[in-house]
PDB file with one MODEL, atoms N, CA, C and O in Angstrom:
MODEL        1
ATOM      1  N   MET A   1      17.122   2.752  -0.483  1.00  0.00           N
ATOM      2  CA  MET A   1      17.051   2.920   0.886  1.00  0.00           C
ATOM      3  C   MET A   1      18.499   2.398   1.438  1.00  0.00           C
ATOM      4  O   MET A   1      19.038   1.403   0.953  1.00  0.00           O
ATOM      5  N   ASN A   2      18.969   3.018   2.297  1.00  0.00           N
ATOM      6  CA  ASN A   2      20.732   2.574   2.410  1.00  0.00           C
ATOM      7  C   ASN A   2      20.571   1.558   3.695  1.00  0.00           C
ATOM      8  O   ASN A   2      19.503   1.383   4.281  1.00  0.00           O
ATOM      9  N   SER A   3      21.703   0.974   4.003  1.00  0.00           N
ATOM     10  CA  SER A   3      21.847   0.000   4.871  1.00  0.00           C
ATOM     11  C   SER A   3      21.588   0.284   6.282  1.00  0.00           C
ATOM     12  O   SER A   3      21.434  -0.650   7.070  1.00  0.00           O
ATOM     13  N   ASP A   4      21.527   1.516   6.663  1.00  0.00           N
ATOM     14  CA  ASP A   4      21.399   2.243   8.059  1.00  0.00           C
ATOM     15  C   ASP A   4      20.244   1.885   8.453  1.00  0.00           C
ATOM     16  O   ASP A   4      19.999   1.133   9.396  1.00  0.00           O
ATOM     17  N   ILE A   5      19.099   2.685   7.376  1.00  0.00           N
ATOM     18  CA  ILE A   5      17.755   2.504   7.255  1.00  0.00           C
ATOM     19  C   ILE A   5      17.159   1.301   7.451  1.00  0.00           C
ATOM     20  O   ILE A   5      16.262   1.231   8.292  1.00  0.00           O
ATOM     21  N   ILE A   6      17.466   0.398   6.874  1.00  0.00           N
ATOM     22  CA  ILE A   6      17.335  -0.963   6.670  1.00  0.00           C
ATOM     23  C   ILE A   6      17.559  -1.500   8.383  1.00  0.00           C
ATOM     24  O   ILE A   6      16.688  -1.896   9.157  1.00  0.00           O
ATOM     25  N   LYS A   7      18.667  -1.386   8.562  1.00  0.00           N
ATOM     26  CA  LYS A   7      19.108  -1.941  10.215  1.00  0.00           C
ATOM     27  C   LYS A   7      17.966  -1.205  10.899  1.00  0.00           C
ATOM     28  O   LYS A   7      17.124  -2.022  11.272  1.00  0.00           O
ATOM     29  N   GLY A   8      17.718  -0.254  11.125  1.00  0.00           N
ATOM     30  CA  GLY A   8      16.962   0.625  12.148  1.00  0.00           C
ATOM     31  C   GLY A   8      15.671   0.139  12.095  1.00  0.00           C
ATOM     32  O   GLY A   8      15.008   0.013  13.124  1.00  0.00           O
ATOM     33  N   LYS A   9      15.128  -0.224  10.704  1.00  0.00           N
ATOM     34  CA  LYS A   9      13.540  -0.751  10.961  1.00  0.00           C
ATOM     35  C   LYS A   9      13.514  -2.236  10.442  1.00  0.00           C
ATOM     36  O   LYS A   9      12.565  -2.576   9.735  1.00  0.00           O
ATOM     37  N   TRP A  10      14.519  -3.153  10.759  1.00  0.00           N
ATOM     38  CA  TRP A  10      14.298  -4.167  10.472  1.00  0.00           C
ATOM     39  C   TRP A  10      13.390  -5.079  11.253  1.00  0.00           C
ATOM     40  O   TRP A  10      13.163  -6.220  10.850  1.00  0.00           O
ATOM     41  N   LYS A  11      12.852  -4.588  12.392  1.00  0.00           N
ATOM     42  CA  LYS A  11      11.555  -5.554  12.936  1.00  0.00           C
ATOM     43  C   LYS A  11      10.364  -5.107  12.237  1.00  0.00           C
ATOM     44  O   LYS A  11       9.448  -5.929  12.219  1.00  0.00           O
ATOM     45  N   GLN A  12      10.132  -3.828  11.569  1.00  0.00           N
ATOM     46  CA  GLN A  12       9.270  -3.519  10.758  1.00  0.00           C
ATOM     47  C   GLN A  12       9.217  -4.396   9.301  1.00  0.00           C
ATOM     48  O   GLN A  12       8.174  -4.721   8.734  1.00  0.00           O
ATOM     49  N   LEU A  13      10.467  -4.671   8.878  1.00  0.00           N
ATOM     50  CA  LEU A  13      10.519  -4.920   7.480  1.00  0.00           C
ATOM     51  C   LEU A  13      10.509  -6.660   7.498  1.00  0.00           C
ATOM     52  O   LEU A  13      10.328  -7.324   6.478  1.00  0.00           O
ATOM     53  N   LYS A  14      10.714  -7.177   8.700  1.00  0.00           N
ATOM     54  CA  LYS A  14      10.566  -8.625   8.537  1.00  0.00           C
ATOM     55  C   LYS A  14       9.146  -9.003   8.181  1.00  0.00           C
ATOM     56  O   LYS A  14       8.996  -9.808   7.262  1.00  0.00           O
ATOM     57  N   GLY A  15       8.186  -8.561   8.745  1.00  0.00           N
ATOM     58  CA  GLY A  15       6.864  -8.812   8.243  1.00  0.00           C
ATOM     59  C   GLY A  15       6.957  -8.874   6.418  1.00  0.00           C
ATOM     60  O   GLY A  15       6.664  -9.916   5.831  1.00  0.00           O
ATOM     61  N   GLN A  16       7.279  -7.965   5.872  1.00  0.00           N
ATOM     62  CA  GLN A  16       7.259  -7.719   4.508  1.00  0.00           C
ATOM     63  C   GLN A  16       8.263  -8.647   3.859  1.00  0.00           C
ATOM     64  O   GLN A  16       7.956  -9.106   2.759  1.00  0.00           O
ATOM     65  N   LEU A  17       9.477  -8.999   4.425  1.00  0.00           N
ATOM     66  CA  LEU A  17      10.363  -9.935   3.946  1.00  0.00           C
ATOM     67  C   LEU A  17       9.740 -11.408   4.000  1.00  0.00           C
ATOM     68  O   LEU A  17      10.171 -12.162   3.128  1.00  0.00           O
ATOM     69  N   LYS A  18       8.828 -11.921   4.853  1.00  0.00           N
ATOM     70  CA  LYS A  18       8.343 -13.265   4.951  1.00  0.00           C
ATOM     71  C   LYS A  18       7.327 -13.314   4.275  1.00  0.00           C
ATOM     72  O   LYS A  18       6.877 -14.401   3.914  1.00  0.00           O
ATOM     73  N   THR A  19       6.706 -12.076   3.935  1.00  0.00           N
ATOM     74  CA  THR A  19       5.427 -12.063   2.649  1.00  0.00           C
ATOM     75  C   THR A  19       6.324 -12.220   1.373  1.00  0.00           C
ATOM     76  O   THR A  19       6.063 -13.254   0.758  1.00  0.00           O
ATOM     77  N   GLN A  20       7.206 -11.539   0.884  1.00  0.00           N
ATOM     78  CA  GLN A  20       7.960 -11.984  -0.188  1.00  0.00           C
ATOM     79  C   GLN A  20       8.752 -13.222  -0.599  1.00  0.00           C
ATOM     80  O   GLN A  20       8.896 -13.757  -1.697  1.00  0.00           O
ATOM     81  N   TRP A  21       9.293 -13.559   0.797  1.00  0.00           N
ATOM     82  CA  TRP A  21       9.760 -14.981   0.421  1.00  0.00           C
ATOM     83  C   TRP A  21       9.749 -15.619   1.771  1.00  0.00           C
ATOM     84  O   TRP A  21      10.408 -15.514   2.805  1.00  0.00           O
ATOM     85  N   GLY A  22       8.701 -16.345   1.331  1.00  0.00           N
ATOM     86  CA  GLY A  22       8.038 -17.308   2.667  1.00  0.00           C
ATOM     87  C   GLY A  22       8.766 -18.523   3.127  1.00  0.00           C
ATOM     88  O   GLY A  22       8.452 -19.193   4.110  1.00  0.00           O
ATOM     89  N   ASP A  23       9.876 -18.769   2.240  1.00  0.00           N
ATOM     90  CA  ASP A  23      10.601 -19.903   2.695  1.00  0.00           C
ATOM     91  C   ASP A  23      11.745 -19.316   3.777  1.00  0.00           C
ATOM     92  O   ASP A  23      12.481 -20.035   4.451  1.00  0.00           O
ATOM     93  N   LEU A  24      11.732 -18.106   3.789  1.00  0.00           N
ATOM     94  CA  LEU A  24      12.781 -17.568   4.877  1.00  0.00           C
ATOM     95  C   LEU A  24      12.226 -17.728   6.309  1.00  0.00           C
ATOM     96  O   LEU A  24      11.157 -17.186   6.590  1.00  0.00           O
ATOM     97  N   THR A  25      12.929 -18.475   7.262  1.00  0.00           N
ATOM     98  CA  THR A  25      12.520 -18.759   8.593  1.00  0.00           C
ATOM     99  C   THR A  25      12.578 -17.098   9.408  1.00  0.00           C
ATOM    100  O   THR A  25      13.083 -16.041   9.028  1.00  0.00           O
ATOM    101  N   ASP A  26      11.827 -17.457  10.647  1.00  0.00           N
ATOM    102  CA  ASP A  26      12.401 -16.184  11.808  1.00  0.00           C
ATOM    103  C   ASP A  26      13.744 -16.145  11.824  1.00  0.00           C
ATOM    104  O   ASP A  26      14.380 -15.143  11.499  1.00  0.00           O
ATOM    105  N   ASP A  27      14.273 -17.254  12.210  1.00  0.00           N
ATOM    106  CA  ASP A  27      15.844 -17.543  12.772  1.00  0.00           C
ATOM    107  C   ASP A  27      16.724 -16.825  11.555  1.00  0.00           C
ATOM    108  O   ASP A  27      17.684 -16.078  11.744  1.00  0.00           O
ATOM    109  N   ASP A  28      16.137 -17.254  10.153  1.00  0.00           N
ATOM    110  CA  ASP A  28      17.035 -16.735   9.146  1.00  0.00           C
ATOM    111  C   ASP A  28      17.243 -15.085   9.094  1.00  0.00           C
ATOM    112  O   ASP A  28      18.253 -14.466   8.757  1.00  0.00           O
ATOM    113  N   LEU A  29      16.038 -14.609   9.508  1.00  0.00           N
ATOM    114  CA  LEU A  29      15.777 -13.135   9.293  1.00  0.00           C
ATOM    115  C   LEU A  29      16.475 -12.312  10.369  1.00  0.00           C
ATOM    116  O   LEU A  29      17.042 -11.220  10.329  1.00  0.00           O
ATOM    117  N   ASP A  30      16.221 -13.311  11.478  1.00  0.00           N
ATOM    118  CA  ASP A  30      17.222 -12.702  12.993  1.00  0.00           C
ATOM    119  C   ASP A  30      18.672 -12.667  12.773  1.00  0.00           C
ATOM    120  O   ASP A  30      19.422 -11.820  13.259  1.00  0.00           O
ATOM    121  N   VAL A  31      19.084 -13.810  11.875  1.00  0.00           N
ATOM    122  CA  VAL A  31      20.464 -13.765  11.837  1.00  0.00           C
ATOM    123  C   VAL A  31      20.713 -12.639  11.082  1.00  0.00           C
ATOM    124  O   VAL A  31      21.630 -11.892  11.424  1.00  0.00           O
ATOM    125  N   ALA A  32      19.983 -12.375  10.022  1.00  0.00           N
ATOM    126  CA  ALA A  32      20.350 -11.368   8.639  1.00  0.00           C
ATOM    127  C   ALA A  32      20.317 -10.140   9.140  1.00  0.00           C
ATOM    128  O   ALA A  32      20.992  -9.265   8.597  1.00  0.00           O
ATOM    129  N   GLU A  33      19.423  -9.813  10.411  1.00  0.00           N
ATOM    130  CA  GLU A  33      19.006  -8.383  10.720  1.00  0.00           C
ATOM    131  C   GLU A  33      19.822  -7.194  10.208  1.00  0.00           C
ATOM    132  O   GLU A  33      20.729  -6.572  10.760  1.00  0.00           O
ATOM    133  N   GLY A  34      19.169  -7.023   8.818  1.00  0.00           N
ATOM    134  CA  GLY A  34      19.768  -5.745   7.953  1.00  0.00           C
ATOM    135  C   GLY A  34      20.749  -5.877   6.985  1.00  0.00           C
ATOM    136  O   GLY A  34      20.876  -5.093   6.044  1.00  0.00           O
ATOM    137  N   HIS A  35      21.604  -7.065   7.232  1.00  0.00           N
ATOM    138  CA  HIS A  35      22.707  -7.655   6.311  1.00  0.00           C
ATOM    139  C   HIS A  35      22.392  -7.940   4.837  1.00  0.00           C
ATOM    140  O   HIS A  35      22.165  -9.124   4.587  1.00  0.00           O
ATOM    141  N   SER A  36      22.338  -7.082   3.824  1.00  0.00           N
ATOM    142  CA  SER A  36      22.051  -7.316   2.649  1.00  0.00           C
ATOM    143  C   SER A  36      22.692  -8.947   1.893  1.00  0.00           C
ATOM    144  O   SER A  36      22.103  -9.756   1.177  1.00  0.00           O
ATOM    145  N   GLU A  37      23.968  -8.943   2.375  1.00  0.00           N
ATOM    146  CA  GLU A  37      24.698  -9.936   1.787  1.00  0.00           C
ATOM    147  C   GLU A  37      24.223 -11.410   2.342  1.00  0.00           C
ATOM    148  O   GLU A  37      24.232 -12.440   1.669  1.00  0.00           O
ATOM    149  N   TYR A  38      23.742 -11.272   3.931  1.00  0.00           N
ATOM    150  CA  TYR A  38      23.352 -12.493   4.508  1.00  0.00           C
ATOM    151  C   TYR A  38      22.199 -13.222   3.823  1.00  0.00           C
ATOM    152  O   TYR A  38      21.970 -14.397   3.537  1.00  0.00           O
ATOM    153  N   LEU A  39      21.428 -11.807   3.641  1.00  0.00           N
ATOM    154  CA  LEU A  39      20.002 -12.378   3.390  1.00  0.00           C
ATOM    155  C   LEU A  39      19.969 -12.847   1.739  1.00  0.00           C
ATOM    156  O   LEU A  39      19.219 -13.703   1.270  1.00  0.00           O
ATOM    157  N   ALA A  40      20.774 -12.218   1.150  1.00  0.00           N
ATOM    158  CA  ALA A  40      21.128 -12.455  -0.393  1.00  0.00           C
ATOM    159  C   ALA A  40      21.489 -14.437  -0.545  1.00  0.00           C
ATOM    160  O   ALA A  40      21.026 -15.328  -1.258  1.00  0.00           O
ATOM    161  N   GLY A  41      22.479 -14.381   0.491  1.00  0.00           N
ATOM    162  CA  GLY A  41      22.903 -15.835   0.548  1.00  0.00           C
ATOM    163  C   GLY A  41      21.888 -16.805   0.920  1.00  0.00           C
ATOM    164  O   GLY A  41      21.762 -17.885   0.344  1.00  0.00           O
ATOM    165  N   LYS A  42      21.068 -16.359   2.020  1.00  0.00           N
ATOM    166  CA  LYS A  42      20.102 -17.319   2.165  1.00  0.00           C
ATOM    167  C   LYS A  42      18.685 -17.074   1.507  1.00  0.00           C
ATOM    168  O   LYS A  42      17.695 -17.619   1.993  1.00  0.00           O
ATOM    169  N   LEU A  43      18.607 -16.397   0.595  1.00  0.00           N
ATOM    170  CA  LEU A  43      17.443 -16.743  -0.645  1.00  0.00           C
ATOM    171  C   LEU A  43      18.204 -17.384  -1.485  1.00  0.00           C
ATOM    172  O   LEU A  43      17.498 -18.148  -2.143  1.00  0.00           O
ATOM    173  N   GLN A  44      19.711 -17.467  -1.895  1.00  0.00           N
ATOM    174  CA  GLN A  44      20.384 -18.269  -2.831  1.00  0.00           C
ATOM    175  C   GLN A  44      20.230 -19.703  -2.345  1.00  0.00           C
ATOM    176  O   GLN A  44      19.763 -20.565  -3.089  1.00  0.00           O
ATOM    177  N   GLU A  45      20.613 -19.955  -1.123  1.00  0.00           N
ATOM    178  CA  GLU A  45      20.184 -21.343  -0.559  1.00  0.00           C
ATOM    179  C   GLU A  45      18.909 -21.868  -0.568  1.00  0.00           C
ATOM    180  O   GLU A  45      18.714 -22.974  -1.072  1.00  0.00           O
ATOM    181  N   ARG A  46      17.917 -21.154  -0.024  1.00  0.00           N
ATOM    182  CA  ARG A  46      16.450 -21.621  -0.106  1.00  0.00           C
ATOM    183  C   ARG A  46      15.731 -21.707  -1.296  1.00  0.00           C
ATOM    184  O   ARG A  46      14.761 -22.461  -1.384  1.00  0.00           O
ATOM    185  N   TYR A  47      16.211 -20.822  -2.465  1.00  0.00           N
ATOM    186  CA  TYR A  47      15.281 -20.875  -3.466  1.00  0.00           C
ATOM    187  C   TYR A  47      16.209 -21.564  -4.660  1.00  0.00           C
ATOM    188  O   TYR A  47      15.670 -21.966  -5.691  1.00  0.00           O
ATOM    189  N   GLY A  48      17.808 -21.686  -4.427  1.00  0.00           N
ATOM    190  CA  GLY A  48      18.353 -22.219  -5.416  1.00  0.00           C
ATOM    191  C   GLY A  48      18.828 -21.377  -6.502  1.00  0.00           C
ATOM    192  O   GLY A  48      19.340 -21.950  -7.463  1.00  0.00           O
ATOM    193  N   TRP A  49      18.746 -20.150  -6.504  1.00  0.00           N
ATOM    194  CA  TRP A  49      18.951 -18.789  -7.255  1.00  0.00           C
ATOM    195  C   TRP A  49      20.576 -19.077  -7.130  1.00  0.00           C
ATOM    196  O   TRP A  49      21.313 -19.586  -6.285  1.00  0.00           O
ATOM    197  N   SER A  50      20.724 -18.494  -8.390  1.00  0.00           N
ATOM    198  CA  SER A  50      22.321 -17.903  -8.555  1.00  0.00           C
ATOM    199  C   SER A  50      22.372 -16.685  -7.736  1.00  0.00           C
ATOM    200  O   SER A  50      21.369 -16.060  -7.392  1.00  0.00           O
ATOM    201  N   LYS A  51      23.809 -16.314  -7.382  1.00  0.00           N
ATOM    202  CA  LYS A  51      24.211 -15.416  -6.663  1.00  0.00           C
ATOM    203  C   LYS A  51      23.710 -14.041  -7.109  1.00  0.00           C
ATOM    204  O   LYS A  51      23.218 -13.283  -6.273  1.00  0.00           O
ATOM    205  N   GLU A  52      23.824 -13.668  -8.484  1.00  0.00           N
ATOM    206  CA  GLU A  52      23.265 -12.460  -8.843  1.00  0.00           C
ATOM    207  C   GLU A  52      21.863 -12.338  -8.868  1.00  0.00           C
ATOM    208  O   GLU A  52      21.348 -11.228  -8.728  1.00  0.00           O
ATOM    209  N   ARG A  53      21.235 -13.283  -9.019  1.00  0.00           N
ATOM    210  CA  ARG A  53      19.850 -13.237  -8.813  1.00  0.00           C
ATOM    211  C   ARG A  53      19.433 -12.912  -7.514  1.00  0.00           C
ATOM    212  O   ARG A  53      18.512 -12.101  -7.422  1.00  0.00           O
ATOM    213  N   ALA A  54      19.997 -13.449  -6.335  1.00  0.00           N
ATOM    214  CA  ALA A  54      19.544 -13.047  -5.125  1.00  0.00           C
ATOM    215  C   ALA A  54      19.872 -11.707  -4.774  1.00  0.00           C
ATOM    216  O   ALA A  54      19.016 -10.989  -4.258  1.00  0.00           O
ATOM    217  N   GLU A  55      21.152 -11.253  -5.027  1.00  0.00           N
ATOM    218  CA  GLU A  55      21.447  -9.784  -4.951  1.00  0.00           C
ATOM    219  C   GLU A  55      20.412  -8.961  -5.543  1.00  0.00           C
ATOM    220  O   GLU A  55      20.024  -7.858  -5.157  1.00  0.00           O
ATOM    221  N   GLN A  56      19.986  -9.704  -6.616  1.00  0.00           N
ATOM    222  CA  GLN A  56      19.005  -8.773  -7.481  1.00  0.00           C
ATOM    223  C   GLN A  56      17.711  -8.552  -6.697  1.00  0.00           C
ATOM    224  O   GLN A  56      17.182  -7.493  -6.362  1.00  0.00           O
ATOM    225  N   GLU A  57      17.423  -9.519  -6.539  1.00  0.00           N
ATOM    226  CA  GLU A  57      15.963  -9.738  -5.579  1.00  0.00           C
ATOM    227  C   GLU A  57      16.037  -8.772  -4.402  1.00  0.00           C
ATOM    228  O   GLU A  57      15.059  -8.097  -4.081  1.00  0.00           O
ATOM    229  N   VAL A  58      17.338  -8.704  -3.689  1.00  0.00           N
ATOM    230  CA  VAL A  58      17.454  -8.134  -2.332  1.00  0.00           C
ATOM    231  C   VAL A  58      17.283  -6.483  -2.871  1.00  0.00           C
ATOM    232  O   VAL A  58      16.559  -5.686  -2.274  1.00  0.00           O
ATOM    233  N   ARG A  59      18.040  -6.148  -4.038  1.00  0.00           N
ATOM    234  CA  ARG A  59      18.216  -4.808  -4.439  1.00  0.00           C
ATOM    235  C   ARG A  59      16.735  -4.161  -4.939  1.00  0.00           C
ATOM    236  O   ARG A  59      16.428  -3.013  -4.616  1.00  0.00           O
ATOM    237  N   ASP A  60      16.048  -4.822  -5.578  1.00  0.00           N
ATOM    238  CA  ASP A  60      14.597  -4.748  -6.259  1.00  0.00           C
ATOM    239  C   ASP A  60      13.762  -4.536  -4.822  1.00  0.00           C
ATOM    240  O   ASP A  60      13.161  -3.491  -4.570  1.00  0.00           O
ATOM    241  N   PHE A  61      13.815  -5.700  -3.908  1.00  0.00           N
ATOM    242  CA  PHE A  61      13.054  -5.403  -2.832  1.00  0.00           C
ATOM    243  C   PHE A  61      13.262  -4.037  -1.913  1.00  0.00           C
ATOM    244  O   PHE A  61      12.330  -3.293  -1.610  1.00  0.00           O
ATOM    245  N   SER A  62      14.688  -3.828  -1.510  1.00  0.00           N
ATOM    246  CA  SER A  62      15.236  -2.584  -1.088  1.00  0.00           C
ATOM    247  C   SER A  62      14.760  -1.192  -1.997  1.00  0.00           C
ATOM    248  O   SER A  62      14.538  -0.087  -1.502  1.00  0.00           O
ATOM    249  N   GLY A  63      14.696  -1.432  -2.980  1.00  0.00           N
ATOM    250  CA  GLY A  63      14.049  -0.082  -4.023  1.00  0.00           C
ATOM    251  C   GLY A  63      12.720   0.199  -3.904  1.00  0.00           C
ATOM    252  O   GLY A  63      12.268   1.336  -4.035  1.00  0.00           O
ATOM    253  N   ARG A  64      12.071  -0.767  -3.663  1.00  0.00           N
ATOM    254  CA  ARG A  64      10.506  -0.788  -3.687  1.00  0.00           C
ATOM    255  C   ARG A  64       9.923  -0.167  -2.194  1.00  0.00           C
ATOM    256  O   ARG A  64       8.729   0.053  -1.989  1.00  0.00           O
ATOM    257  N   LEU A  65      11.002   0.064  -1.212  1.00  0.00           N
ATOM    258  CA  LEU A  65      10.629   0.411   0.013  1.00  0.00           C
ATOM    259  C   LEU A  65      10.376   1.971   0.129  1.00  0.00           C
ATOM    260  O   LEU A  65      10.023   2.461   1.202  1.00  0.00           O
TER     261      LEU A  65
ENDMDL
END
């Protein structure tokens, strides 16, 4: 799924994102609003993951959509 589709369906995806990564807040997701780099950074911050793991998590999530 490309980033334009993710941006277009962001409100629908927010629920799925919160289910996947419950430590993210609504504010985190509002600021991320479809930007995978920001989302990966927040995952890295909240979960203490490496940059590579956080980016892989975002890729895996978008691949399942």
